Backbone atoms as SQL, in Angstrom:
CREATE TABLE atoms (id INTEGER PRIMARY KEY, chain TEXT, resi INTEGER, resn TEXT, atom TEXT, x REAL, y REAL, z REAL);
INSERT INTO atoms VALUES
  (1, 'A', 1, 'MET', 'N', -150.064, -53.316, -67.479),
  (2, 'A', 1, 'MET', 'CA', -149.893, -52.113, -67.921),
  (3, 'A', 1, 'MET', 'C', -151.324, -51.222, -68.483),
  (4, 'A', 2, 'MET', 'N', -152.977, -51.567, -69.090),
  (5, 'A', 2, 'MET', 'CA', -153.330, -50.426, -69.230),
  (6, 'A', 2, 'MET', 'C', -154.135, -50.224, -67.635),
  (7, 'A', 3, 'THR', 'N', -153.707, -50.827, -66.678),
  (8, 'A', 3, 'THR', 'CA', -154.012, -50.492, -65.223),
  (9, 'A', 3, 'THR', 'C', -153.168, -49.483, -65.148),
  (10, 'A', 4, 'ARG', 'N', -152.291, -49.522, -65.245),
  (11, 'A', 4, 'ARG', 'CA', -150.644, -48.142, -64.492),
  (12, 'A', 4, 'ARG', 'C', -151.244, -46.686, -65.475),
  (13, 'A', 5, 'ARG', 'N', -151.768, -46.639, -66.646),
  (14, 'A', 5, 'ARG', 'CA', -152.418, -45.845, -67.342),
  (15, 'A', 5, 'ARG', 'C', -153.275, -45.367, -67.092),
  (16, 'A', 6, 'VAL', 'N', -154.485, -46.172, -66.641),
  (17, 'A', 6, 'VAL', 'CA', -155.816, -45.560, -65.649),
  (18, 'A', 6, 'VAL', 'C', -155.640, -45.146, -64.653),
  (19, 'A', 7, 'ALA', 'N', -154.563, -45.465, -63.779),
  (20, 'A', 7, 'ALA', 'CA', -154.550, -45.356, -62.692),
  (21, 'A', 7, 'ALA', 'C', -153.218, -43.493, -62.734),
  (22, 'A', 8, 'LEU', 'N', -152.886, -43.613, -64.181),
  (23, 'A', 8, 'LEU', 'CA', -152.008, -42.520, -64.029),
  (24, 'A', 8, 'LEU', 'C', -152.723, -41.595, -64.576),
  (25, 'A', 9, 'THR', 'N', -154.264, -41.639, -64.989),
  (26, 'A', 9, 'THR', 'CA', -155.014, -40.503, -65.657),
  (27, 'A', 9, 'THR', 'C', -155.585, -40.337, -64.533),
  (28, 'A', 10, 'MET', 'N', -156.011, -41.116, -64.019),
  (29, 'A', 10, 'MET', 'CA', -157.092, -40.551, -62.880),
  (30, 'A', 10, 'MET', 'C', -156.096, -39.589, -61.425),
  (31, 'A', 11, 'THR', 'N', -154.693, -39.946, -61.558),
  (32, 'A', 11, 'THR', 'CA', -154.084, -39.226, -60.606),
  (33, 'A', 11, 'THR', 'C', -153.872, -37.730, -60.973),
  (34, 'A', 12, 'VAL', 'N', -154.096, -37.341, -62.686),
  (35, 'A', 12, 'VAL', 'CA', -153.965, -36.279, -63.442),
  (36, 'A', 12, 'VAL', 'C', -155.128, -35.649, -63.268),
  (37, 'A', 13, 'VAL', 'N', -156.534, -36.252, -63.278),
  (38, 'A', 13, 'VAL', 'CA', -157.627, -35.380, -62.993),
  (39, 'A', 13, 'VAL', 'C', -157.766, -35.302, -61.961),
  (40, 'A', 14, 'VAL', 'N', -157.156, -36.204, -60.765),
  (41, 'A', 14, 'VAL', 'CA', -157.652, -35.804, -59.462),
  (42, 'A', 14, 'VAL', 'C', -156.834, -34.452, -58.596),
  (43, 'A', 15, 'ALA', 'N', -155.558, -34.355, -59.572),
  (44, 'A', 15, 'ALA', 'CA', -154.347, -33.079, -59.533),
  (45, 'A', 15, 'ALA', 'C', -155.320, -32.013, -60.000),
  (46, 'A', 16, 'ALA', 'N', -155.452, -32.042, -60.982),
  (47, 'A', 16, 'ALA', 'CA', -155.776, -30.817, -61.899),
  (48, 'A', 16, 'ALA', 'C', -157.319, -30.507, -61.056),
  (49, 'A', 17, 'PHE', 'N', -158.358, -31.245, -60.982),
  (50, 'A', 17, 'PHE', 'CA', -159.357, -30.948, -59.897),
  (51, 'A', 17, 'PHE', 'C', -159.254, -29.952, -59.052),
  (52, 'A', 18, 'GLY', 'N', -158.071, -30.711, -57.796),
  (53, 'A', 18, 'GLY', 'CA', -157.422, -30.497, -56.663),
  (54, 'A', 18, 'GLY', 'C', -157.288, -28.272, -57.412),
  (55, 'A', 19, 'LEU', 'N', -156.271, -28.657, -57.933),
  (56, 'A', 19, 'LEU', 'CA', -155.953, -27.017, -58.431),
  (57, 'A', 19, 'LEU', 'C', -157.067, -26.483, -58.750),
  (58, 'A', 20, 'THR', 'N', -157.876, -26.444, -59.453),
  (59, 'A', 20, 'THR', 'CA', -158.723, -25.547, -59.821),
  (60, 'A', 20, 'THR', 'C', -159.792, -25.325, -59.101),
  (61, 'A', 21, 'ALA', 'N', -160.315, -26.229, -58.619),
  (62, 'A', 21, 'ALA', 'CA', -161.079, -26.395, -56.954),
  (63, 'A', 21, 'ALA', 'C', -160.867, -25.222, -56.073),
  (64, 'A', 22, 'CYS', 'N', -159.616, -25.116, -55.169),
  (65, 'A', 22, 'CYS', 'CA', -159.296, -24.677, -54.035),
  (66, 'A', 22, 'CYS', 'C', -159.082, -23.384, -54.862),
  (67, 'A', 23, 'GLY', 'N', -158.729, -22.606, -55.957),
  (68, 'A', 23, 'GLY', 'CA', -158.416, -21.780, -56.696),
  (69, 'A', 23, 'GLY', 'C', -156.781, -21.354, -56.181),
  (70, 'A', 24, 'GLY', 'N', -156.433, -20.080, -56.791),
  (71, 'A', 24, 'GLY', 'CA', -155.496, -19.582, -56.040),
  (72, 'A', 24, 'GLY', 'C', -155.409, -18.599, -54.825),
  (73, 'A', 25, 'ASP', 'N', -154.571, -18.107, -54.407),
  (74, 'A', 25, 'ASP', 'CA', -155.199, -17.363, -53.286),
  (75, 'A', 25, 'ASP', 'C', -155.331, -15.964, -54.101),
  (76, 'A', 26, 'GLY', 'N', -154.903, -15.348, -55.133),
  (77, 'A', 26, 'GLY', 'CA', -155.298, -14.415, -55.740),
  (78, 'A', 26, 'GLY', 'C', -156.941, -14.336, -56.786),
  (79, 'A', 27, 'ASP', 'N', -157.409, -15.236, -56.343),
  (80, 'A', 27, 'ASP', 'CA', -158.921, -15.530, -57.183),
  (81, 'A', 27, 'ASP', 'C', -159.952, -15.406, -55.864),
  (82, 'A', 28, 'ARG', 'N', -159.716, -15.577, -55.021),
  (83, 'A', 28, 'ARG', 'CA', -160.773, -15.286, -53.724),
  (84, 'A', 28, 'ARG', 'C', -159.862, -15.312, -52.319),
  (85, 'A', 29, 'TRP', 'N', -160.235, -14.649, -51.243),
  (86, 'A', 29, 'TRP', 'CA', -160.068, -14.304, -50.170),
  (87, 'A', 29, 'TRP', 'C', -160.986, -14.558, -49.111),
  (88, 'A', 30, 'CYS', 'N', -160.887, -14.016, -47.874),
  (89, 'A', 30, 'CYS', 'CA', -161.805, -14.013, -46.918),
  (90, 'A', 30, 'CYS', 'C', -161.534, -12.606, -46.100),
  (91, 'A', 31, 'GLU', 'N', -163.001, -12.097, -46.176),
  (92, 'A', 31, 'GLU', 'CA', -163.287, -10.836, -45.589),
  (93, 'A', 31, 'GLU', 'C', -164.551, -10.834, -44.337),
  (94, 'A', 32, 'HIS', 'N', -164.126, -10.066, -43.904),
  (95, 'A', 32, 'HIS', 'CA', -164.797, -9.631, -42.530),
  (96, 'A', 32, 'HIS', 'C', -166.132, -8.920, -42.625),
  (97, 'A', 33, 'ASP', 'N', -167.250, -9.528, -42.725),
  (98, 'A', 33, 'ASP', 'CA', -168.954, -8.632, -43.634),
  (99, 'A', 33, 'ASP', 'C', -168.735, -7.585, -42.967),
  (100, 'A', 34, 'ALA', 'N', -168.922, -7.200, -41.403),
  (101, 'A', 34, 'ALA', 'CA', -169.447, -5.898, -41.631),
  (102, 'A', 34, 'ALA', 'C', -168.331, -4.691, -41.779),
  (103, 'A', 35, 'THR', 'N', -167.026, -4.763, -42.373),
  (104, 'A', 35, 'THR', 'CA', -166.401, -4.012, -42.340),
  (105, 'A', 35, 'THR', 'C', -165.757, -4.076, -44.101),
  (106, 'A', 36, 'ASP', 'N', -165.816, -5.189, -44.397),
  (107, 'A', 36, 'ASP', 'CA', -165.502, -5.707, -46.249),
  (108, 'A', 36, 'ASP', 'C', -163.762, -5.548, -45.973),
  (109, 'A', 37, 'THR', 'N', -163.870, -5.971, -44.926),
  (110, 'A', 37, 'THR', 'CA', -161.737, -6.092, -44.400),
  (111, 'A', 37, 'THR', 'C', -161.370, -7.396, -45.229),
  (112, 'A', 38, 'ARG', 'N', -159.974, -7.466, -45.842),
  (113, 'A', 38, 'ARG', 'CA', -159.476, -8.773, -45.637),
  (114, 'A', 38, 'ARG', 'C', -158.648, -9.288, -45.021),
  (115, 'A', 39, 'VAL', 'N', -159.267, -10.537, -44.839),
  (116, 'A', 39, 'VAL', 'CA', -158.603, -11.214, -43.064),
  (117, 'A', 39, 'VAL', 'C', -157.857, -12.352, -43.642),
  (118, 'A', 40, 'SER', 'N', -157.183, -12.806, -42.623),
  (119, 'A', 40, 'SER', 'CA', -156.428, -14.121, -42.425),
  (120, 'A', 40, 'SER', 'C', -157.830, -15.457, -43.306),
  (121, 'A', 41, 'ASN', 'N', -157.242, -16.296, -43.964),
  (122, 'A', 41, 'ASN', 'CA', -158.155, -17.475, -44.879),
  (123, 'A', 41, 'ASN', 'C', -158.560, -18.498, -43.829),
  (124, 'A', 42, 'SER', 'N', -157.939, -17.987, -42.640),
  (125, 'A', 42, 'SER', 'CA', -158.379, -19.362, -41.788),
  (126, 'A', 42, 'SER', 'C', -159.775, -19.071, -40.904),
  (127, 'A', 43, 'HIS', 'N', -160.324, -17.908, -41.026),
  (128, 'A', 43, 'HIS', 'CA', -161.805, -17.210, -40.194),
  (129, 'A', 43, 'HIS', 'C', -162.553, -18.199, -41.220),
  (130, 'A', 44, 'CYS', 'N', -162.364, -17.740, -42.838),
  (131, 'A', 44, 'CYS', 'CA', -163.651, -18.275, -43.989),
  (132, 'A', 44, 'CYS', 'C', -163.334, -20.047, -43.202),
  (133, 'A', 45, 'GLU', 'N', -161.539, -20.632, -43.627),
  (134, 'A', 45, 'GLU', 'CA', -162.006, -21.770, -43.763),
  (135, 'A', 45, 'GLU', 'C', -162.191, -22.367, -42.494),
  (136, 'A', 46, 'ASN', 'N', -162.425, -22.111, -41.219),
  (137, 'A', 46, 'ASN', 'CA', -162.995, -22.617, -39.910),
  (138, 'A', 46, 'ASN', 'C', -164.307, -22.083, -39.907),
  (139, 'A', 47, 'ASN', 'N', -165.227, -21.453, -40.954),
  (140, 'A', 47, 'ASN', 'CA', -166.600, -21.110, -40.959),
  (141, 'A', 47, 'ASN', 'C', -166.577, -20.249, -40.127),
  (142, 'A', 48, 'GLU', 'N', -166.170, -19.352, -39.549),
  (143, 'A', 48, 'GLU', 'CA', -166.573, -18.694, -38.359),
  (144, 'A', 48, 'GLU', 'C', -167.372, -17.821, -38.730),
  (145, 'A', 49, 'PRO', 'N', -168.489, -17.631, -38.045),
  (146, 'A', 49, 'PRO', 'CA', -169.593, -16.247, -38.189),
  (147, 'A', 49, 'PRO', 'C', -169.399, -14.924, -38.333),
  (148, 'A', 50, 'GLY', 'N', -169.469, -14.117, -39.693),
  (149, 'A', 50, 'GLY', 'CA', -169.003, -12.728, -39.385),
  (150, 'A', 50, 'GLY', 'C', -168.290, -12.673, -40.842),
  (151, 'A', 51, 'TYR', 'N', -167.642, -13.761, -41.317),
  (152, 'A', 51, 'TYR', 'CA', -166.640, -13.780, -42.486),
  (153, 'A', 51, 'TYR', 'C', -167.204, -14.674, -43.509),
  (154, 'A', 52, 'GLU', 'N', -166.869, -14.438, -44.638),
  (155, 'A', 52, 'GLU', 'CA', -166.771, -15.186, -46.053),
  (156, 'A', 52, 'GLU', 'C', -166.252, -14.805, -47.201),
  (157, 'A', 53, 'TRP', 'N', -165.851, -16.075, -47.981),
  (158, 'A', 53, 'TRP', 'CA', -165.148, -16.073, -49.139),
  (159, 'A', 53, 'TRP', 'C', -165.444, -14.667, -50.303),
  (160, 'A', 54, 'GLU', 'N', -164.863, -13.833, -51.025),
  (161, 'A', 54, 'GLU', 'CA', -164.988, -13.071, -51.682),
  (162, 'A', 54, 'GLU', 'C', -163.880, -13.338, -52.729),
  (163, 'A', 55, 'SER', 'N', -164.690, -12.980, -54.274),
  (164, 'A', 55, 'SER', 'CA', -163.979, -13.333, -55.098),
  (165, 'A', 55, 'SER', 'C', -164.355, -12.025, -56.597),
  (166, 'A', 56, 'ASP', 'N', -162.744, -11.426, -57.547),
  (167, 'A', 56, 'ASP', 'CA', -163.287, -11.321, -58.428),
  (168, 'A', 56, 'ASP', 'C', -164.316, -11.327, -59.179),
  (169, 'A', 57, 'GLY', 'N', -164.524, -12.139, -59.567),
  (170, 'A', 57, 'GLY', 'CA', -166.228, -13.042, -60.342),
  (171, 'A', 57, 'GLY', 'C', -167.393, -12.703, -59.452),
  (172, 'A', 58, 'ASP', 'N', -167.038, -12.420, -58.459),
  (173, 'A', 58, 'ASP', 'CA', -168.706, -12.610, -57.929),
  (174, 'A', 58, 'ASP', 'C', -169.908, -11.383, -58.202),
  (175, 'A', 59, 'SER', 'N', -170.494, -11.849, -59.507),
  (176, 'A', 59, 'SER', 'CA', -171.860, -10.878, -60.465),
  (177, 'A', 59, 'SER', 'C', -172.874, -10.819, -59.502),
  (178, 'A', 60, 'GLY', 'N', -172.392, -10.997, -58.410),
  (179, 'A', 60, 'GLY', 'CA', -174.031, -10.773, -57.443),
  (180, 'A', 60, 'GLY', 'C', -174.130, -9.987, -56.528),
  (181, 'A', 61, 'LYS', 'N', -173.094, -9.208, -56.551),
  (182, 'A', 61, 'LYS', 'CA', -172.873, -7.930, -55.812),
  (183, 'A', 61, 'LYS', 'C', -172.159, -6.953, -56.546),
  (184, 'A', 62, 'LYS', 'N', -172.805, -5.629, -56.267),
  (185, 'A', 62, 'LYS', 'CA', -173.069, -4.421, -57.209),
  (186, 'A', 62, 'LYS', 'C', -172.794, -3.575, -55.873),
  (187, 'A', 63, 'SER', 'N', -171.545, -2.299, -56.638),
  (188, 'A', 63, 'SER', 'CA', -171.138, -1.639, -56.066),
  (189, 'A', 63, 'SER', 'C', -171.945, -0.376, -55.522),
  (190, 'A', 64, 'LYS', 'N', -171.805, 0.277, -54.669),
  (191, 'A', 64, 'LYS', 'CA', -173.175, 1.085, -53.983),
  (192, 'A', 64, 'LYS', 'C', -172.549, 2.850, -54.460),
  (193, 'A', 65, 'LYS', 'N', -173.597, 3.187, -55.537),
  (194, 'A', 65, 'LYS', 'CA', -173.678, 4.825, -56.010),
  (195, 'A', 65, 'LYS', 'C', -173.997, 5.588, -55.233),
  (196, 'A', 66, 'LYS', 'N', -174.056, 6.271, -55.003),
  (197, 'A', 66, 'LYS', 'CA', -174.882, 7.993, -54.807),
  (198, 'A', 66, 'LYS', 'C', -175.570, 8.326, -55.807),
  (199, 'A', 67, 'LYS', 'N', -176.701, 8.655, -55.427),
  (200, 'A', 67, 'LYS', 'CA', -177.569, 9.252, -56.478),
  (201, 'A', 67, 'LYS', 'C', -177.391, 10.424, -56.328),
  (202, 'A', 68, 'LYS', 'N', -177.011, 11.479, -57.121),
  (203, 'A', 68, 'LYS', 'CA', -177.213, 12.848, -57.037),
  (204, 'A', 68, 'LYS', 'C', -178.675, 13.257, -57.497),
  (205, 'A', 69, 'THR', 'N', -179.187, 14.727, -56.767),
  (206, 'A', 69, 'THR', 'CA', -180.069, 14.845, -56.296),
  (207, 'A', 69, 'THR', 'C', -180.825, 16.487, -57.048),
  (208, 'A', 70, 'ASN', 'N', -180.749, 16.720, -57.591),
  (209, 'A', 70, 'ASN', 'CA', -180.668, 18.630, -57.966),
  (210, 'A', 70, 'ASN', 'C', -182.048, 19.270, -57.687),
  (211, 'A', 71, 'HIS', 'N', -182.132, 19.876, -56.419),
  (212, 'A', 71, 'HIS', 'CA', -183.241, 20.515, -55.728),
  (213, 'A', 71, 'HIS', 'C', -182.856, 21.817, -56.384);
């Protein structure tokens, strides 16, 4: 009885980890670096050069703003 309970618990933990580790398609996507264009996830899944995963929570990137200069 105890072995079955442990097995069930481990199955639930592994399934929950799998869902959060992969995330949903809305959490991250694959982009072409040079153009910042969304492309098929298969490019990033195959580790093709020039493509990288992007996400909404990427705090490392800052948006580029043009500075106004008054002459």
